[in-house]
C-alpha positions in Angstrom: 106.5 122.6 85.8 109.9 124.1 85.3 109.3 126.9 82.8 107.4 129.6 84.7 108.0 132.7 82.7 105.6 135.5 81.7 102.0 134.7 82.4 102.0 130.9 81.8 98.9 128.9 81.0 97.1 129.9 84.3 96.7 133.5 83.1 97.4 133.4 79.4 95.3 136.3 78.2 97.0 139.5 79.3 96.4 142.7 77.3 97.8 146.2 77.6 96.6 149.2 75.5 99.7 151.0 74.2 100.2 154.1 72.1 102.3 153.8 69.0 102.6 157.1 67.1 99.2 157.8 65.4 97.8 154.4 66.0 96.6 152.6 69.1 97.3 148.9 68.8 96.5 146.1 71.3 99.6 144.4 72.5 99.4 140.9 73.9 102.0 138.6 75.5 101.4 134.9 75.1 103.2 131.8 76.3 102.6 128.3 74.9 103.0 124.7 76.0 103.1 122.6 72.9 101.7 119.1 72.5 104.2 116.7 74.0 105.5 119.0 76.6 104.9 119.8 80.2 107.8 122.2 80.3 108.3 124.9 77.7 110.2 128.1 77.3 108.6 129.8 74.3 106.7 133.1 74.2 105.6 135.8 71.9 104.6 139.5 72.5 102.9 141.1 69.5 102.3 144.8 68.7 100.4 145.2 65.5 99.8 148.4 63.5 97.1 148.3 60.8 97.8 150.6 57.9 95.8 151.2 54.7 97.7 148.7 52.5 100.1 147.0 54.8 100.5 145.9 58.4 103.5 146.5 60.6 103.9 143.4 62.8 106.3 143.7 65.8 107.2 140.5 67.6 109.6 139.6 70.4 110.1 136.7 72.9 111.9 133.4 73.2 111.6 130.3 71.1 112.7 126.7 71.5 114.0 124.7 68.6 111.5 123.2 66.1 108.8 125.9 66.8 108.1 129.2 65.1 105.6 132.1 65.3 102.7 132.3 62.8 100.5 135.3 62.0 97.8 136.4 59.6 96.2 139.8 59.0 92.5 140.5 58.7 90.4 143.5 57.6 88.0 143.2 60.5 88.3 143.2 64.3 89.1 139.9 66.1 89.9 138.0 62.9 86.8 139.1 61.1 86.3 140.4 57.6 88.7 139.4 54.8 92.1 137.7 55.1 94.5 140.4 54.0 97.5 138.0 54.0 98.0 134.3 53.9 99.2 132.6 57.1 102.9 133.7 57.5 105.7 131.9 59.3 108.3 133.9 61.3 111.5 131.8 61.6 113.0 132.6 65.0 115.1 130.7 67.6 116.2 131.6 71.1 115.7 135.2 72.2 114.3 137.2 69.2 113.0 140.6 68.1 111.3 140.8 64.7 109.5 143.4 62.7 108.0 143.3 59.2 105.9 145.6 57.0 103.8 143.1 55.2 101.7 144.3 52.2 98.1 143.2 51.9 97.1 140.9 49.1 93.4 140.7 49.8 92.2 144.4 50.0 92.8 147.5 52.1 91.6 148.9 55.4 89.9 152.3 55.2 90.7 155.1 57.6 88.8 154.6 60.9 88.1 150.9 60.3 89.5 148.2 62.6 91.8 145.5 61.3 93.5 142.7 63.3 96.4 140.3 63.5 96.1 136.7 64.6 99.2 135.1 66.1 100.2 131.8 67.7 103.2 129.5 68.2 103.3 126.2 66.3 105.7 123.5 65.3 107.8 124.3 62.2 106.4 121.1 60.6 102.8 121.7 61.6 101.8 125.4 61.1 98.1 124.5 61.5 98.6 123.0 64.9 98.9 125.8 67.5 100.9 124.9 70.5 98.9 127.3 72.7 96.1 129.8 72.7 95.5 131.8 69.5 95.6 135.5 70.1 94.1 138.3 68.0 95.0 141.9 68.4 93.0 144.8 67.0 94.1 148.2 65.7 92.1 151.2 64.3 93.6 152.3 60.9 94.5 155.9 61.6 97.9 156.0 60.0 101.0 153.8 59.8 104.2 153.7 61.8 107.8 152.5 61.7 109.0 149.1 62.9 110.0 148.7 66.5 112.5 145.9 66.0 115.1 144.8 63.4 113.3 144.3 60.1 113.2 140.9 58.5 110.9 138.9 56.3 108.5 136.1 57.1 107.6 133.2 54.9 104.2 133.0 53.1 102.9 129.5 53.9 100.4 129.7 51.1 97.6 128.9 53.5 94.6 131.2 53.3 91.9 131.7 56.0 89.2 129.1 56.2 87.0 131.6 57.9 87.1 135.3 58.6 85.7 134.8 62.1 87.7 134.2 65.3 87.3 130.9 67.1 86.8 131.5 70.8 87.6 127.9 71.8 91.0 126.5 71.0 92.9 123.4 71.9 95.7 124.5 74.1 99.0 122.9 75.2 98.7 119.3 76.3 100.6 117.7 79.1 102.5 114.6 78.3 101.5 111.4 80.2 104.0 109.0 81.8 102.1 106.3 80.0 102.5 107.7 76.5 100.3 110.4 74.8 98.8 113.2 76.7 96.5 113.6 79.7 93.0 115.1 79.3 93.5 115.5 75.6 89.9 116.4 74.8 89.5 119.4 77.1 89.1 122.7 75.2 90.4 126.0 76.4 87.8 128.8 76.3 89.1 132.3 75.8 88.5 134.6 78.6 88.2 138.4 78.8 90.9 140.8 77.7 92.6 141.1 81.1 93.1 138.3 83.5 94.9 138.8 86.8 96.0 135.8 88.9 95.2 132.1 88.5 92.4 131.3 86.1 89.4 129.8 87.8 88.2 126.6 86.1 85.7 124.0 87.0 85.7 120.8 85.0 82.7 118.6 85.9 83.3 116.3 83.0 85.3 113.1 82.8 88.9 113.4 81.6 90.0 111.3 78.7 92.5 109.8 81.1 90.7 109.6 84.4 92.9 109.0 87.4 96.2 110.2 85.8 96.8 113.2 88.0 99.5 115.9 87.2 101.0 116.9 90.6 101.0 120.6 89.6 97.5 120.6 88.0 96.1 123.7 89.9 98.5 125.9 88.0 97.7 124.5 84.6 93.9 124.5 84.3 92.1 123.3 82.2 94.8 121.3 80.5 95.6 119.4 83.7 92.1 119.4 85.2 91.6 116.0 86.9 87.9 116.1 85.9 85.2 114.0 87.5 86.8 111.1 89.4 85.2 108.0 90.9 86.3 105.8 93.8 86.8 102.9 91.3 89.3 104.9 89.3 92.9 103.9 89.6 94.7 107.1 90.8 98.3 107.7 89.7 100.1 111.0 90.6 102.9 112.1 88.4 105.4 114.9 87.6 108.2 115.2 85.1 111.3 116.9 83.9 113.1 117.3 80.6 116.4 118.7 79.3 118.2 119.1 76.0 120.6 116.2 76.7 120.6 113.0 78.8 123.6 114.3 80.7 121.6 117.4 81.7 118.7 115.2 83.0 121.2 113.1 85.0 122.7 116.3 86.5 119.2 117.5 87.4 118.4 114.1 89.1 121.7 114.4 91.1 120.8 117.8 92.4 117.0 117.9 92.6 115.3 117.9 96.0 111.7 117.0 95.5 109.1 117.4 98.2 105.8 115.9 97.0 103.1 115.4 99.6 99.7 113.7 99.2 97.2 114.5 101.9 100.2 116.1 103.7 102.0 112.8 103.8 105.0 111.8 101.6 104.0 109.8 98.5 104.6 106.1 99.0 106.5 104.0 96.3 107.5 106.9 94.1 108.9 105.4 90.9 111.4 107.1 88.5 111.3 106.2 84.8 114.2 105.5 82.5 115.4 108.6 80.7 113.7 108.6 77.3 114.2 110.8 74.3 110.9 112.3 73.1 111.1 114.7 70.2 114.1 116.9 70.7 114.5 116.5 74.4 115.2 113.9 77.1 112.5 113.1 79.6 112.1 111.5 83.0 108.8 110.8 84.7 108.0 110.3 88.4 104.9 108.3 89.2 103.1 107.1 92.4 100.2 104.7 92.0 97.8 105.2 95.0 95.0 103.0 93.7 91.4 103.5 94.7 90.5 106.3 97.1 87.4 106.8 99.3 85.0 109.6 98.3 86.2 113.0 99.5 88.6 115.9 98.9 92.3 115.2 98.1 95.3 117.4 97.5 98.9 117.2 96.3 101.6 119.7 97.4 104.6 119.9 95.0 107.9 121.6 95.7 111.2 121.4 93.9 114.6 122.9 94.9 118.2 122.0 94.0 121.3 121.4 96.1 123.4 123.1 93.5 122.9 125.1 90.3 122.0 123.0 87.2 121.4 123.8 83.5 118.8 122.0 81.4 120.0 123.4 78.0 117.5 126.2 78.2 117.8 127.8 81.6 119.6 127.7 85.0 118.0 126.4 88.2 119.0 126.2 91.8 121.0 128.4 94.2 122.2 131.6 92.8 119.9 131.5 89.7 116.6 133.2 89.0 114.9 129.8 89.4 115.6 128.9 93.0 112.5 126.8 93.6 109.2 125.7 92.0 106.0 124.8 93.7 102.4 124.1 93.0 99.4 122.0 94.1 96.7 119.8 92.7 93.3 119.5 94.3 90.6 117.0 93.3 87.5 115.3 94.5 86.6 111.6 94.5 82.9 110.7 94.0 81.2 107.4 94.7 81.1 105.4 91.4 77.7 105.6 89.7 77.4 101.8 89.3 77.7 101.4 93.1 80.4 98.8 92.5 82.3 97.4 95.5 85.8 99.0 95.8 88.8 98.1 97.9 90.2 101.4 99.0 93.8 102.5 99.7 93.5 103.5 103.3 97.1 104.9 103.6 96.0 108.5 102.9 93.2 110.1 105.0 90.3 111.9 103.5 90.0 115.6 104.1 
C-alpha cells in the first residue's frame, strides 16, 4: 500500500479536543480509501463550530481528482436531532484549506445545546457513496467564531437527511482485486471509540466474499482486507498492486521497484505481473502468486518495497532521498480443515507454522 499518510485505515478514528475561542469543538482527522483503490492520498481534517443560526466549518487536507468532501450539520450530538443543512459538497483538489459559515435552514441551536457536523470523502459523481468512514464532530453552542482558513462556498446538493441518527456501521474503502471488482466487499467497518492508538485489532471469523484472495498487506488494512475464515480446499492467491497517474509512471515504478515478498519466510514462487490497465483515472498493475490449497495451520506474508532510484507516481515521490523510502506490511491468516471433509491435494512447497 503506497499511500501511508496520517492515520490510514488501521487507525482511522483519531480525535483531539481543541479550544477555539469561546467554543470547544471536536477536531478529527480522517483518511479514505475509495472503492476501486488500494492506494489513495486523500484526507480531511475537520474543525466545526456550532453557532445559534449558522455553523463555521473548517476543513483542510489533500484530495485526489474526482473526489470531494461532503458535510451536513445537525441540531443534536453525533448526527442526532434535526438536519440544519442539506448535504453540502466542498469542491477541492490537491492540498486544500477551506472555511465556510453556512446558515441553518432547518432551525437553530440554543445556547448550551450540542450540535454536530457529519463529514466524509466521496466521489464527485456519487455523493451518497462515502469512500471511507463517516465522521461526526460535536460542539456545544456557547458562541460563534471566525473562520480558520480562506473562506469559500460549498454547493448545496439538495439532499436532506434520511435520518437524524448516526450510523455506527459504515462500509469503508474496498480493495481492488486483481480479478476484477473488490475483495471482501461485504465486510462492514464498525466505528470504534473516540481515540485509537496503534493498529486496530480485528477478528473476522466469517467467510470473505472472495475467500482465498489474500492482499499481501492485509494486517495493516483490517477489516477491509481481512482474509476471513479459510479452508484447506480454498484456492489461495496472494496479491499486491501499484497505480500511478500515467502508464509511463507505472513503467518507471516497475523499473525501479525492489519487492521482497515472502510467504512462510520463503520467496513467492511464480509471481506474475499483469498488464498495465487503466481503471478509472489511474493506471494499475497487479502482482499475483497462486499457491493453491494449503494444509491447515498458520500462515504469513511479509511484504517490503524499496526503490533503486527516486520515482514519481503523479501524486507523490518514492525512493531514496524522498519521504517515502520504503514500505512494509504483513498478512497473517489461518487455514482450517474444510467442513465437508473433502479430499484435498495440498501445495507442500510452503511449510506450516
